PDBQT receptor file of N, H, CA, C and O in Angstrom, charges set to zero:
ATOM      1  N   MET A   1     252.128  23.195 222.899  1.00  0.00    +0.000 N 
ATOM      2  CA  MET A   1     251.782  22.250 221.861  1.00  0.00    +0.000 C 
ATOM      3  C   MET A   1     250.512  22.732 221.151  1.00  0.00    +0.000 C 
ATOM      4  O   MET A   1     249.500  23.001 221.798  1.00  0.00    +0.000 OA
ATOM      5  N   ILE A   2     250.570  22.838 219.848  1.00  0.00    +0.000 N 
ATOM      6  H   ILE A   2     251.392  22.619 219.322  1.00  0.00    +0.000 HD
ATOM      7  CA  ILE A   2     249.431  23.275 219.052  1.00  0.00    +0.000 C 
ATOM      8  C   ILE A   2     248.588  22.065 218.683  1.00  0.00    +0.000 C 
ATOM      9  O   ILE A   2     249.089  21.075 218.150  1.00  0.00    +0.000 OA
ATOM     10  N   LYS A   3     247.296  22.165 218.978  1.00  0.00    +0.000 N 
ATOM     11  H   LYS A   3     246.888  22.969 219.411  1.00  0.00    +0.000 HD
ATOM     12  CA  LYS A   3     246.390  21.051 218.705  1.00  0.00    +0.000 C 
ATOM     13  C   LYS A   3     245.745  21.249 217.338  1.00  0.00    +0.000 C 
ATOM     14  O   LYS A   3     245.171  22.306 217.077  1.00  0.00    +0.000 OA
ATOM     15  N   THR A   4     245.830  20.275 216.487  1.00  0.00    +0.000 N 
ATOM     16  H   THR A   4     246.297  19.417 216.699  1.00  0.00    +0.000 HD
ATOM     17  CA  THR A   4     245.172  20.344 215.180  1.00  0.00    +0.000 C 
ATOM     18  C   THR A   4     243.917  19.480 215.226  1.00  0.00    +0.000 C 
ATOM     19  O   THR A   4     243.965  18.320 215.634  1.00  0.00    +0.000 OA
ATOM     20  N   TRP A   5     242.805  20.049 214.808  1.00  0.00    +0.000 N 
ATOM     21  H   TRP A   5     242.765  20.991 214.477  1.00  0.00    +0.000 HD
ATOM     22  CA  TRP A   5     241.527  19.356 214.880  1.00  0.00    +0.000 C 
ATOM     23  C   TRP A   5     241.227  18.568 213.622  1.00  0.00    +0.000 C 
ATOM     24  O   TRP A   5     240.550  17.542 213.689  1.00  0.00    +0.000 OA
ATOM     25  N   GLY A   6     241.703  19.010 212.500  1.00  0.00    +0.000 N 
ATOM     26  H   GLY A   6     242.253  19.844 212.446  1.00  0.00    +0.000 HD
ATOM     27  CA  GLY A   6     241.330  18.380 211.250  1.00  0.00    +0.000 C 
ATOM     28  C   GLY A   6     239.984  18.918 210.780  1.00  0.00    +0.000 C 
ATOM     29  O   GLY A   6     239.362  19.743 211.449  1.00  0.00    +0.000 OA
ATOM     30  N   VAL A   7     239.557  18.449 209.648  1.00  0.00    +0.000 N 
ATOM     31  H   VAL A   7     240.063  17.779 209.104  1.00  0.00    +0.000 HD
ATOM     32  CA  VAL A   7     238.320  18.954 209.056  1.00  0.00    +0.000 C 
ATOM     33  C   VAL A   7     237.099  18.529 209.863  1.00  0.00    +0.000 C 
ATOM     34  O   VAL A   7     236.211  19.342 210.117  1.00  0.00    +0.000 OA
ATOM     35  N   ILE A   8     237.047  17.276 210.264  1.00  0.00    +0.000 N 
ATOM     36  H   ILE A   8     237.769  16.614 210.058  1.00  0.00    +0.000 HD
ATOM     37  CA  ILE A   8     235.891  16.760 211.013  1.00  0.00    +0.000 C 
ATOM     38  C   ILE A   8     235.779  17.454 212.363  1.00  0.00    +0.000 C 
ATOM     39  O   ILE A   8     234.679  17.815 212.782  1.00  0.00    +0.000 OA
ATOM     40  N   GLY A   9     236.883  17.643 213.039  1.00  0.00    +0.000 N 
ATOM     41  H   GLY A   9     237.777  17.350 212.700  1.00  0.00    +0.000 HD
ATOM     42  CA  GLY A   9     236.862  18.324 214.327  1.00  0.00    +0.000 C 
ATOM     43  C   GLY A   9     236.427  19.769 214.206  1.00  0.00    +0.000 C 
ATOM     44  O   GLY A   9     235.700  20.275 215.061  1.00  0.00    +0.000 OA
ATOM     45  N   THR A  10     236.866  20.441 213.145  1.00  0.00    +0.000 N 
ATOM     46  H   THR A  10     237.456  20.029 212.450  1.00  0.00    +0.000 HD
ATOM     47  CA  THR A  10     236.478  21.837 212.922  1.00  0.00    +0.000 C 
ATOM     48  C   THR A  10     234.984  21.937 212.635  1.00  0.00    +0.000 C 
ATOM     49  O   THR A  10     234.309  22.827 213.154  1.00  0.00    +0.000 OA
ATOM     50  N   ILE A  11     234.468  21.034 211.815  1.00  0.00    +0.000 N 
ATOM     51  H   ILE A  11     235.016  20.311 211.393  1.00  0.00    +0.000 HD
ATOM     52  CA  ILE A  11     233.032  21.023 211.518  1.00  0.00    +0.000 C 
ATOM     53  C   ILE A  11     232.230  20.753 212.787  1.00  0.00    +0.000 C 
ATOM     54  O   ILE A  11     231.206  21.394 213.022  1.00  0.00    +0.000 OA
ATOM     55  N   ARG A  12     232.683  19.818 213.598  1.00  0.00    +0.000 N 
ATOM     56  H   ARG A  12     233.515  19.296 213.407  1.00  0.00    +0.000 HD
ATOM     57  CA  ARG A  12     232.005  19.499 214.851  1.00  0.00    +0.000 C 
ATOM     58  C   ARG A  12     232.026  20.709 215.801  1.00  0.00    +0.000 C 
ATOM     59  O   ARG A  12     231.037  21.003 216.472  1.00  0.00    +0.000 OA
ATOM     60  N   HIS A  13     233.151  21.388 215.841  1.00  0.00    +0.000 N 
ATOM     61  H   HIS A  13     233.955  21.149 215.296  1.00  0.00    +0.000 HD
ATOM     62  CA  HIS A  13     233.287  22.546 216.708  1.00  0.00    +0.000 C 
ATOM     63  C   HIS A  13     232.319  23.659 216.298  1.00  0.00    +0.000 C 
ATOM     64  O   HIS A  13     231.628  24.214 217.153  1.00  0.00    +0.000 OA
ATOM     65  N   PHE A  14     232.259  23.991 215.023  1.00  0.00    +0.000 N 
ATOM     66  H   PHE A  14     232.820  23.540 214.328  1.00  0.00    +0.000 HD
ATOM     67  CA  PHE A  14     231.376  25.046 214.560  1.00  0.00    +0.000 C 
ATOM     68  C   PHE A  14     229.909  24.651 214.646  1.00  0.00    +0.000 C 
ATOM     69  O   PHE A  14     229.054  25.509 214.864  1.00  0.00    +0.000 OA
ATOM     70  N   THR A  15     229.603  23.375 214.478  1.00  0.00    +0.000 N 
ATOM     71  H   THR A  15     230.297  22.678 214.300  1.00  0.00    +0.000 HD
ATOM     72  CA  THR A  15     228.233  22.904 214.652  1.00  0.00    +0.000 C 
ATOM     73  C   THR A  15     227.782  23.101 216.090  1.00  0.00    +0.000 C 
ATOM     74  O   THR A  15     226.661  23.545 216.342  1.00  0.00    +0.000 OA
ATOM     75  N   CYS A  16     228.645  22.774 217.017  1.00  0.00    +0.000 N 
ATOM     76  H   CYS A  16     229.555  22.413 216.812  1.00  0.00    +0.000 HD
ATOM     77  CA  CYS A  16     228.334  22.964 218.435  1.00  0.00    +0.000 C 
ATOM     78  C   CYS A  16     228.183  24.448 218.751  1.00  0.00    +0.000 C 
ATOM     79  O   CYS A  16     227.301  24.827 219.522  1.00  0.00    +0.000 OA
ATOM     80  N   LEU A  17     229.021  25.281 218.174  1.00  0.00    +0.000 N 
ATOM     81  H   LEU A  17     229.737  24.973 217.548  1.00  0.00    +0.000 HD
ATOM     82  CA  LEU A  17     228.930  26.726 218.378  1.00  0.00    +0.000 C 
ATOM     83  C   LEU A  17     227.595  27.268 217.864  1.00  0.00    +0.000 C 
ATOM     84  O   LEU A  17     226.920  28.019 218.569  1.00  0.00    +0.000 OA
ATOM     85  N   LEU A  18     227.212  26.893 216.644  1.00  0.00    +0.000 N 
ATOM     86  H   LEU A  18     227.761  26.283 216.072  1.00  0.00    +0.000 HD
ATOM     87  CA  LEU A  18     225.955  27.365 216.068  1.00  0.00    +0.000 C 
ATOM     88  C   LEU A  18     224.748  26.860 216.847  1.00  0.00    +0.000 C 
ATOM     89  O   LEU A  18     223.772  27.588 217.026  1.00  0.00    +0.000 OA
ATOM     90  N   PHE A  19     224.813  25.614 217.311  1.00  0.00    +0.000 N 
ATOM     91  H   PHE A  19     225.606  25.022 217.166  1.00  0.00    +0.000 HD
ATOM     92  CA  PHE A  19     223.722  25.073 218.127  1.00  0.00    +0.000 C 
ATOM     93  C   PHE A  19     223.586  25.847 219.431  1.00  0.00    +0.000 C 
ATOM     94  O   PHE A  19     222.470  26.133 219.865  1.00  0.00    +0.000 OA
ATOM     95  N   GLY A  20     224.688  26.184 220.050  1.00  0.00    +0.000 N 
ATOM     96  H   GLY A  20     225.594  25.952 219.697  1.00  0.00    +0.000 HD
ATOM     97  CA  GLY A  20     224.657  26.953 221.293  1.00  0.00    +0.000 C 
ATOM     98  C   GLY A  20     224.097  28.344 221.096  1.00  0.00    +0.000 C 
ATOM     99  O   GLY A  20     223.321  28.821 221.923  1.00  0.00    +0.000 OA
ATOM    100  N   ILE A  21     224.480  29.004 220.011  1.00  0.00    +0.000 N 
ATOM    101  H   ILE A  21     225.111  28.616 219.339  1.00  0.00    +0.000 HD
ATOM    102  CA  ILE A  21     223.963  30.337 219.725  1.00  0.00    +0.000 C 
ATOM    103  C   ILE A  21     222.457  30.276 219.450  1.00  0.00    +0.000 C 
ATOM    104  O   ILE A  21     221.707  31.132 219.918  1.00  0.00    +0.000 OA
ATOM    105  N   ALA A  22     222.018  29.275 218.698  1.00  0.00    +0.000 N 
ATOM    106  H   ALA A  22     222.627  28.579 218.318  1.00  0.00    +0.000 HD
ATOM    107  CA  ALA A  22     220.588  29.123 218.402  1.00  0.00    +0.000 C 
ATOM    108  C   ALA A  22     219.797  28.827 219.672  1.00  0.00    +0.000 C 
ATOM    109  O   ALA A  22     218.692  29.342 219.846  1.00  0.00    +0.000 OA
ATOM    110  N   LEU A  23     220.344  28.014 220.548  1.00  0.00    +0.000 N 
ATOM    111  H   LEU A  23     221.241  27.596 220.407  1.00  0.00    +0.000 HD
ATOM    112  CA  LEU A  23     219.674  27.693 221.809  1.00  0.00    +0.000 C 
ATOM    113  C   LEU A  23     219.551  28.938 222.688  1.00  0.00    +0.000 C 
ATOM    114  O   LEU A  23     218.510  29.162 223.306  1.00  0.00    +0.000 OA
ATOM    115  N   MET A  24     220.598  29.738 222.743  1.00  0.00    +0.000 N 
ATOM    116  H   MET A  24     221.443  29.556 222.241  1.00  0.00    +0.000 HD
ATOM    117  CA  MET A  24     220.549  30.964 223.541  1.00  0.00    +0.000 C 
ATOM    118  C   MET A  24     219.530  31.946 222.961  1.00  0.00    +0.000 C 
ATOM    119  O   MET A  24     218.772  32.568 223.704  1.00  0.00    +0.000 OA
ATOM    120  N   ALA A  25     219.515  32.084 221.637  1.00  0.00    +0.000 N 
ATOM    121  H   ALA A  25     220.132  31.579 221.033  1.00  0.00    +0.000 HD
ATOM    122  CA  ALA A  25     218.557  32.996 221.009  1.00  0.00    +0.000 C 
ATOM    123  C   ALA A  25     217.124  32.533 221.241  1.00  0.00    +0.000 C 
ATOM    124  O   ALA A  25     216.242  33.354 221.490  1.00  0.00    +0.000 OA
ATOM    125  N   ALA A  26     216.884  31.228 221.163  1.00  0.00    +0.000 N 
ATOM    126  H   ALA A  26     217.600  30.560 220.961  1.00  0.00    +0.000 HD
ATOM    127  CA  ALA A  26     215.540  30.704 221.392  1.00  0.00    +0.000 C 
ATOM    128  C   ALA A  26     215.098  30.911 222.836  1.00  0.00    +0.000 C 
ATOM    129  O   ALA A  26     213.934  31.224 223.084  1.00  0.00    +0.000 OA
ATOM    130  N   SER A  27     216.004  30.742 223.786  1.00  0.00    +0.000 N 
ATOM    131  H   SER A  27     216.950  30.488 223.585  1.00  0.00    +0.000 HD
ATOM    132  CA  SER A  27     215.626  30.929 225.189  1.00  0.00    +0.000 C 
ATOM    133  C   SER A  27     215.346  32.395 225.491  1.00  0.00    +0.000 C 
ATOM    134  O   SER A  27     214.447  32.697 226.276  1.00  0.00    +0.000 OA
ATOM    135  N   VAL A  28     216.090  33.304 224.891  1.00  0.00    +0.000 N 
ATOM    136  H   VAL A  28     216.820  33.059 224.254  1.00  0.00    +0.000 HD
ATOM    137  CA  VAL A  28     215.817  34.735 225.085  1.00  0.00    +0.000 C 
ATOM    138  C   VAL A  28     214.473  35.097 224.458  1.00  0.00    +0.000 C 
ATOM    139  O   VAL A  28     213.704  35.865 225.037  1.00  0.00    +0.000 OA
ATOM    140  N   ALA A  29     214.187  34.546 223.276  1.00  0.00    +0.000 N 
ATOM    141  H   ALA A  29     214.812  33.922 222.805  1.00  0.00    +0.000 HD
ATOM    142  CA  ALA A  29     212.906  34.824 222.619  1.00  0.00    +0.000 C 
ATOM    143  C   ALA A  29     211.740  34.291 223.448  1.00  0.00    +0.000 C 
ATOM    144  O   ALA A  29     210.725  34.972 223.594  1.00  0.00    +0.000 OA
ATOM    145  N   LEU A  30     211.875  33.089 223.988  1.00  0.00    +0.000 N 
ATOM    146  H   LEU A  30     212.700  32.537 223.870  1.00  0.00    +0.000 HD
ATOM    147  CA  LEU A  30     210.808  32.535 224.820  1.00  0.00    +0.000 C 
ATOM    148  C   LEU A  30     210.611  33.335 226.099  1.00  0.00    +0.000 C 
ATOM    149  O   LEU A  30     209.478  33.528 226.540  1.00  0.00    +0.000 OA
ATOM    150  N   ALA A  31     211.693  33.799 226.694  1.00  0.00    +0.000 N 
ATOM    151  H   ALA A  31     212.614  33.642 226.336  1.00  0.00    +0.000 HD
ATOM    152  CA  ALA A  31     211.573  34.619 227.906  1.00  0.00    +0.000 C 
ATOM    153  C   ALA A  31     210.890  35.937 227.592  1.00  0.00    +0.000 C 
ATOM    154  O   ALA A  31     210.134  36.457 228.412  1.00  0.00    +0.000 OA
ATOM    155  N   LYS A  32     211.150  36.477 226.421  1.00  0.00    +0.000 N 
ATOM    156  H   LYS A  32     211.765  36.054 225.755  1.00  0.00    +0.000 HD
ATOM    157  CA  LYS A  32     210.516  37.739 226.025  1.00  0.00    +0.000 C 
ATOM    158  C   LYS A  32     209.036  37.536 225.725  1.00  0.00    +0.000 C 
ATOM    159  O   LYS A  32     208.211  38.368 226.104  1.00  0.00    +0.000 OA
ATOM    160  N   ILE A  33     208.688  36.445 225.052  1.00  0.00    +0.000 N 
ATOM    161  H   ILE A  33     209.358  35.769 224.745  1.00  0.00    +0.000 HD
ATOM    162  CA  ILE A  33     207.289  36.154 224.727  1.00  0.00    +0.000 C 
ATOM    163  C   ILE A  33     206.485  35.893 226.000  1.00  0.00    +0.000 C 
ATOM    164  O   ILE A  33     205.332  36.310 226.106  1.00  0.00    +0.000 OA
ATOM    165  N   ALA A  34     207.096  35.205 226.961  1.00  0.00    +0.000 N 
ATOM    166  H   ALA A  34     208.033  34.867 226.874  1.00  0.00    +0.000 HD
ATOM    167  CA  ALA A  34     206.402  34.855 228.194  1.00  0.00    +0.000 C 
ATOM    168  C   ALA A  34     206.324  36.024 229.171  1.00  0.00    +0.000 C 
ATOM    169  O   ALA A  34     205.771  35.881 230.261  1.00  0.00    +0.000 OA
ATOM    170  N   LEU A  35     206.867  37.173 228.794  1.00  0.00    +0.000 N 
ATOM    171  H   LEU A  35     207.316  37.289 227.908  1.00  0.00    +0.000 HD
ATOM    172  CA  LEU A  35     206.871  38.373 229.629  1.00  0.00    +0.000 C 
ATOM    173  C   LEU A  35     207.559  38.134 230.971  1.00  0.00    +0.000 C 
ATOM    174  O   LEU A  35     207.141  38.669 231.998  1.00  0.00    +0.000 OA
ATOM    175  N   LEU A  36     208.615  37.328 230.950  1.00  0.00    +0.000 N 
ATOM    176  H   LEU A  36     208.955  36.894 230.116  1.00  0.00    +0.000 HD
ATOM    177  CA  LEU A  36     209.384  37.073 232.168  1.00  0.00    +0.000 C 
ATOM    178  C   LEU A  36     210.446  38.140 232.400  1.00  0.00    +0.000 C 
ATOM    179  O   LEU A  36     211.034  38.216 233.478  1.00  0.00    +0.000 OA
ATOM    180  N   GLY A  37     210.686  38.955 231.392  1.00  0.00    +0.000 N 
ATOM    181  H   GLY A  37     210.208  38.893 230.515  1.00  0.00    +0.000 HD
ATOM    182  CA  GLY A  37     211.753  39.945 231.493  1.00  0.00    +0.000 C 
ATOM    183  C   GLY A  37     213.051  39.348 230.990  1.00  0.00    +0.000 C 
ATOM    184  O   GLY A  37     213.173  38.135 230.824  1.00  0.00    +0.000 OA
ATOM    185  N   THR A  38     214.000  40.203 230.755  1.00  0.00    +0.000 N 
ATOM    186  H   THR A  38     213.901  41.189 230.890  1.00  0.00    +0.000 HD
ATOM    187  CA  THR A  38     215.292  39.729 230.280  1.00  0.00    +0.000 C 
ATOM    188  C   THR A  38     216.381  40.204 231.224  1.00  0.00    +0.000 C 
ATOM    189  O   THR A  38     216.338  41.328 231.724  1.00  0.00    +0.000 OA
ATOM    190  N   SER A  39     217.338  39.357 231.459  1.00  0.00    +0.000 N 
ATOM    191  H   SER A  39     217.373  38.444 231.053  1.00  0.00    +0.000 HD
ATOM    192  CA  SER A  39     218.455  39.716 232.323  1.00  0.00    +0.000 C 
ATOM    193  C   SER A  39     219.480  40.517 231.522  1.00  0.00    +0.000 C 
ATOM    194  O   SER A  39     219.444  40.503 230.291  1.00  0.00    +0.000 OA
ATOM    195  N   PRO A  40     220.379  41.203 232.189  1.00  0.00    +0.000 N 
ATOM    196  CA  PRO A  40     221.395  41.977 231.461  1.00  0.00    +0.000 C 
ATOM    197  C   PRO A  40     222.265  41.124 230.537  1.00  0.00    +0.000 C 
ATOM    198  O   PRO A  40     222.748  41.621 229.520  1.00  0.00    +0.000 OA
ATOM    199  N   ILE A  41     222.470  39.864 230.871  1.00  0.00    +0.000 N 
ATOM    200  H   ILE A  41     222.078  39.460 231.697  1.00  0.00    +0.000 HD
ATOM    201  CA  ILE A  41     223.290  38.995 230.027  1.00  0.00    +0.000 C 
ATOM    202  C   ILE A  41     222.582  38.693 228.707  1.00  0.00    +0.000 C 
ATOM    203  O   ILE A  41     223.231  38.327 227.726  1.00  0.00    +0.000 OA
ATOM    204  N   SER A  42     221.246  38.844 228.675  1.00  0.00    +0.000 N 
ATOM    205  H   SER A  42     220.720  39.141 229.472  1.00  0.00    +0.000 HD
ATOM    206  CA  SER A  42     220.479  38.581 227.480  1.00  0.00    +0.000 C 
ATOM    207  C   SER A  42     220.236  39.821 226.631  1.00  0.00    +0.000 C 
ATOM    208  O   SER A  42     219.551  39.744 225.611  1.00  0.00    +0.000 OA
ATOM    209  N   SER A  43     220.777  40.943 227.028  1.00  0.00    +0.000 N 
ATOM    210  H   SER A  43     221.334  41.006 227.856  1.00  0.00    +0.000 HD
ATOM    211  CA  SER A  43     220.465  42.180 226.340  1.00  0.00    +0.000 C 
ATOM    212  C   SER A  43     221.040  42.219 224.916  1.00  0.00    +0.000 C 
ATOM    213  O   SER A  43     220.405  42.782 224.025  1.00  0.00    +0.000 OA
ATOM    214  N   ILE A  44     222.203  41.648 224.685  1.00  0.00    +0.000 N 
ATOM    215  H   ILE A  44     222.719  41.190 225.409  1.00  0.00    +0.000 HD
ATOM    216  CA  ILE A  44     222.791  41.648 223.345  1.00  0.00    +0.000 C 
ATOM    217  C   ILE A  44     222.000  40.729 222.401  1.00  0.00    +0.000 C 
ATOM    218  O   ILE A  44     221.645  41.174 221.309  1.00  0.00    +0.000 OA
ATOM    219  N   PRO A  45     221.706  39.476 222.764  1.00  0.00    +0.000 N 
ATOM    220  CA  PRO A  45     220.899  38.644 221.857  1.00  0.00    +0.000 C 
ATOM    221  C   PRO A  45     219.479  39.165 221.680  1.00  0.00    +0.000 C 
ATOM    222  O   PRO A  45     218.869  38.926 220.638  1.00  0.00    +0.000 OA
ATOM    223  N   MET A  46     218.934  39.872 222.674  1.00  0.00    +0.000 N 
ATOM    224  H   MET A  46     219.430  40.066 223.521  1.00  0.00    +0.000 HD
ATOM    225  CA  MET A  46     217.570  40.384 222.570  1.00  0.00    +0.000 C 
ATOM    226  C   MET A  46     217.442  41.402 221.443  1.00  0.00    +0.000 C 
ATOM    227  O   MET A  46     216.377  41.519 220.836  1.00  0.00    +0.000 OA
ATOM    228  N   CYS A  47     218.509  42.137 221.154  1.00  0.00    +0.000 N 
ATOM    229  H   CYS A  47     219.375  42.042 221.647  1.00  0.00    +0.000 HD
ATOM    230  CA  CYS A  47     218.462  43.132 220.092  1.00  0.00    +0.000 C 
ATOM    231  C   CYS A  47     218.215  42.473 218.739  1.00  0.00    +0.000 C 
ATOM    232  O   CYS A  47     217.557  43.064 217.882  1.00  0.00    +0.000 OA
ATOM    233  N   SER A  48     218.720  41.283 218.533  1.00  0.00    +0.000 N 
ATOM    234  H   SER A  48     219.254  40.803 219.229  1.00  0.00    +0.000 HD
ATOM    235  CA  SER A  48     218.533  40.616 217.252  1.00  0.00    +0.000 C 
ATOM    236  C   SER A  48     217.182  39.909 217.179  1.00  0.00    +0.000 C 
ATOM    237  O   SER A  48     216.729  39.582 216.082  1.00  0.00    +0.000 OA
ATOM    238  N   VAL A  49     216.533  39.666 218.301  1.00  0.00    +0.000 N 
ATOM    239  H   VAL A  49     216.901  39.931 219.192  1.00  0.00    +0.000 HD
ATOM    240  CA  VAL A  49     215.249  38.980 218.317  1.00  0.00    +0.000 C 
ATOM    241  C   VAL A  49     214.119  39.936 218.017  1.00  0.00    +0.000 C 
ATOM    242  O   VAL A  49     213.163  39.558 217.340  1.00  0.00    +0.000 OA
ATOM    243  N   SER A  50     214.198  41.154 218.497  1.00  0.00    +0.000 N 
ATOM    244  H   SER A  50     214.975  41.460 219.047  1.00  0.00    +0.000 HD
ATOM    245  CA  SER A  50     213.076  42.083 218.382  1.00  0.00    +0.000 C 
ATOM    246  C   SER A  50     212.872  42.594 216.993  1.00  0.00    +0.000 C 
ATOM    247  O   SER A  50     211.959  43.385 216.755  1.00  0.00    +0.000 OA
TER     248      SER A  50
């Protein structure tokens, strides 16, 4: 069964996606500023922060 979200559902979905990406980027930036080091999972977002 194919689920259709509609316009409101699609907007909500992409808003949540963008918020999650921004939150991850901010946490990687804070970890880098605090000199805590970065884990391997943070290596891809760290490239865009530096």
